[in-house]
Structure formats: structure tokens, C-alpha cells
N, C-alpha and C positions, 0 to 999 in steps of 0.2 A: 196400818195398825195404830199409829198415834191418833188418827181421826176417830177410830172406833172407840178407843179409850176415852177420848174427849166426850163422845156421845154418851157413853155409859156413865161417866162422872156427872154429866149434865142431868141425866135421868135421876140419879140419886139426889142431886140438889133440888130438882123440881118436886120430887116426892116429899121432901122434907118441908116444902112450903105449903102450909094449910090453906092459903088464900088463892092458890092456883086452881082454876076449874078443872075437873077431871077430863072433860073432852079436850081441852087445850093441851093437857098433859099428854094424852095418848097421841094426838096428831103431831105435836112437836117432837116428842121422844122417838116415835117410830120413824119420822122423817130423818132425824139425825142418825139413827142406826142404819137406815137404808143408804144414806149418803156415805156413811163410813164404810159400809161394805163395798159400795161401788168404787170408792177411792182406793180400796185395798186390792181390788181386782184389776182395775184399769190403770196401767202405769202412767205416771205423770210424763207429759211430753210425747206420748205415743203418737206415731205418725198416722196420717190419714190413710185409709185403706185404698190404695190406688188399684183400679181394676181395668181401666181402659186407657191405653197410651197410644198417642200418635207421635211417631218420631219423624223429625224434619231433617235428618242427617244420616247419611250412610254410616258414618263413623259411630254415631250414637246407637244406631240400630245394631251394629256389630257388637257393641258393648253389652246391650241388653240381651242379645242371644248368648254371649259368652257367660253372662251371669245366670243363665238358665231361666230367664224371666220372659221368654218369647211368648208365653201364653197371655201376657198382658198387652201385647201389641195388637192393635186393631187396624192400623194403617201406617204408611210411611211415605216419604217423598221418593222421587225417581232415582236418587243417588243411592238408595238402599237396595243393592242387588246381591249382597253377601250377608249370610250364607244363602244358598239357593232357595231355601224356603221363604226368604223375605220377598222373593218375586211374586209369591202367591197372594201377598197382602194387598188390599186396596191402596191405590196411589193418590196422593193429594197434590200432585204437581211437582215441579222442580223447586228446590229449596229457596231460591230467590224470587220465585213467582208462584207462590202457593195459592191454592183455591180455598177461599173461606167456606164456601158451600160444601166443598168436598170434605173438609175437616169436620164441620158441624154435623154432617150426615152420619159420621162415625160415632157421634156422642161420646167424645173422650172426656175423662176427668183430669187428664194430664197431657200437656203437649210439650215435648222436649225438642230443643233445637240449639243451634249455635248462633254466633253473631252474624253468620251468613244468611240466616233465615229472613224471609221477607215476602211481600213488602211490609213495612212497619205498620201500615193501616190495618192489615189483616191480623197481626199479632195484638194490636191495641183493641181491635174489635172482639177478639176471643176473650181477652181479659175483662172487658166491659160486660161480657155475657156470663161472667162468673167461672170461666174455665181457667184452671191453673196452667200458667205458661212459664216454663223454666228455660232460660237461655244460658248456655254454658260458653265459656271462653274457648275460642277456636284457635288460640295461639299454638303454633307447632313447637314441639320440643318434648323431651323425655318427661320432665317434671309436670308439665301441663297435662300430658296424657295420663299420667298416674293420678293427678288430682281429679281429672274428669271421670276416671273410672271409680274413684272413691266417692265422688259426689253422687253419681248415678246409683251406686250401690246403696248409699245412705237413703237416697230418695225412694227407692223401691224396696227397701228392707232386705238387701242382700249384701250386707257389709262383710260377712265372713268370706264369701266367694270372691268379692271384690278385692279383699286383701290378699288372697291367694294369687290372684292374677297379677296384682301389683308387685308382689314379691318375686314372682316368676319373671316378669318383664324386666324389672330392675336388675336382677341377678344375671339374666342372659345378655342384656345390653352392656353391662359392665364387662362381662367376659369377652364379648365381641370386640369392644373397644380396646381391651388390653392385648388382644391377639389378632390385630389387623394383618391380613395376608400380604402386606407389602412393607418395604422399608422406607421408600419415598412416597409421599402422598400423591396419588394420581389426580390430575386436574380434570374435573368433570363439568361439562356444559350441559345444563338442562334446557331443553327446548319444549315449549308447550304450545299446542295448536288446536284450533277447532275448525281449521280450513286454511287454504293457501293465503287467504287475505287477513288471517288473524294469527300471526306467529310472534310469540314473545319468548324471551329468555329469562331465566330466574336469577335475580340478583340476590343480595344479602337480605336477611329477614323475610324469607319466603319459605313455604313448606318444602319446596324442592331443595333449597340451600340447607335447611335444617336436616333433612335426611342425608344429604351428601356428607355433611360435617359429622353427624352422629355415626355414620359408617366409617369415619376415620379418613375420608378423602378430602379433597379441597375443591371448593366451588371455583370454576374458571372465571366467574364474574365476581370482582371485588370492588369495582368502582362505584356501584350504585346499589340502592335497595329497591325491593319490589320487582315487579315484572315490567320489562320494557321491550318495545318492538325490536326484532332482529334486524341488524344492519351489517353490511360487509365489514365496516370498521371494527366491530366487536370481534370478528373472527381473525383479524390480522394482528392483534396485540401480542398474543402468545401462542405457544403450541398447546393444544388440548390432547388429552389422552383418550377420553371417552365422551361420547354424546349420549345423553340420557333422555328418553321420551317415555310418556305413558303409552299404553297400548292404543288408547283412543286417539291420541295425538298423531301417532304414526299412521293409523288407519285413515284419519281425516286428510292427511297429506298424500295418500295414495300409495304408501309403502316406501321401502328404502330406496328403490330406483328413482321415484319421483322426488324424494327428499334431497338427493344430490343435485337436483335441478334448481333448487332454491337459490336466490341471489346470495352471493358470498360463498356458499358451499360449492357451487358449480365450478368455482375457480380453483378449488383444491385438487391437485393431481390425484388420480385414483390410488397411486402407490403411497400417498401420504395421508390418505383419509383415515381419520380415527374410526374405531368401531362404534357401531350404534347398538345400544342395549335398550330394552323396553321392559316395563313392569306394569302390572294391573294398576289402574288409576287409584282405586280405593285402597289397595294394599300399600302402594308407594306413598300416597299423600293423605291417607285417612287418619294417621296418628291415633290408632285405636288399640283394641286388645290384641292385635296381631303385630304390634310394632316391632317386637323382637324378631319375629319371623321375616318381616319386611327388610330389616337391616341385614339379616343373615343372607337373604337372597340377593340384596343389592351388593354386598361385599363380594359374593361369589361371582356375580356377573361382571363387576368392575375388574376383578382379578383376571378372569378369563379373557377379557376384551382389551386390557391395557397392553400397549405395544412397547 
């Protein structure tokens, strides 16, 4: 509106100038009026109209679906298997080894990923080709999850729905933490595997540890940060109450029977073995719009399995 007023005032000023050629008057005046009308219709800072998104993370794909913006998705990485409909979308490879050609073939105007996306050369190439690439922080935790949902909501123009999800998660997580189903924190060991030759345990500052602590339990590992190879010494330090694995990890090991044949675990008498619980990989470690549901399920399973 101020811009239109400025154009109108400028017209009056120009008409009062007898030395201004009429043709120039018409051209400049109508240009100002048109510009003023455009500025009054198009809000300043309006976001670019995103129509084709490729998601490079199962967590981000979940968030996009929860925001009701799944119609914008034209492709995802292979970790995007929830909800079920996401499996029908074209895949561009695993998030750490993405296919440049696969992404380009989908003609996206926005590529969303986390710090785990790669290789870096692929992301750099996309940017050089003029494709917008947004990389979000993959740090596990309640606040980082809420921030991620808010940022994606702002990016695709779904801020209202994003805020509703944020409010729900925050409320439910606080309630779960205030009403933990135990008086003494159970000690939970998280084991992660992609086969018998690649078995690690979750130390501090890992997604597994963050989930255990958010659920109100205690990580069995407190001596180191990150994931480290499983050794018999780790299992001897203290009594553990529960062993936590993802569904894929237990499957990779051949099931519970084969799990107890692993070095260190095979020495534990059957009567003293802690219970094993499992959860879906993406639900447990995704830190997405299902975070509150994941924590509730984890609490229930820990409670039922604690001896």
C-alpha cells in the first residue's frame, strides 16, 4: 500500500511538470502503478514455491508425511520406509552413498537431508547445478527433533501443522518423563549390528543413549562416547537389566538364539541373562514426528523386561 501511494504522488508531481514529455509520463507512471500493485499482492519475503522434493533421510520423510506434504515428494533414500506409502516412491540409494544420476532424473527443486547424507561430492554437484540443498542437523534429542520439525515446516510452508506436532510431542514427552514406570532406573545396554563381524555398543552421545535417557532409564555404558566394538570386558563391569537392539540388528545376528552365542554373552548363565527387547530401527533412532510414540513403546518394553 505505501508503494502504491508513492506511485500516485509521483504521478501528480510529474503531471505538474510542463517540461516532461507526455510519452515518458505515461510509461513511467504506469510502470510505478503496476509495480505498486505487484508489491501489494506479493508479500515481502514470500518463500519459493517448492513443488518437487527428494528426501535423503527416513526421519525427514516421516516429518514431511506428518505435515501432510507427501504430494511434494518425488523420491527418497532407502532408509525412508515409513509410512508404507513411502516405499512406492523412487529410491536414490542409501543416504551415505547417494546416486547423483538418480536424484537428477527426478528433477527436484529441493533436496532435504541430514549431516549423514553423502558423498559430499554428490551434494556439491547438486548445488552447482542450481538445485537447492538443505542439510539439517542430525543430532539426537528432544529439542533438536522439535527444531527439525519447525525448520521443515517453514521450508515447505506448513508452519501451523508443524507447531501442532511440536506441541503434541513436547507435551507427551514431558508427561512420560514425569511418570516413568519404575522407581530405580534400569540399566540398558544397546547393541547395534549389521552382521556378526560388525557388532558395536552405544556409548554416551549416541542416538541409542539419547533414547534410553529420554525414556528415563540409564545407559549401561558410561565410560566412553560413540559406538565401540563389543568386547567381553564391557559385559563384566556391572549388571545390566535389559539389552536393546533394533529389529534389523537382531535379524542380522540370526535371532535371539544366535545372539547368546556371541563372545562375552555366551559366558552369561541362562538363568542370569537379561531380557532382550527390540524396536523398529526408524522408530527407535529416527528422532522424528513419532518421537513421543517411540519413547512410550520403549518405556513399556523396558518395564516388562526388567528383572
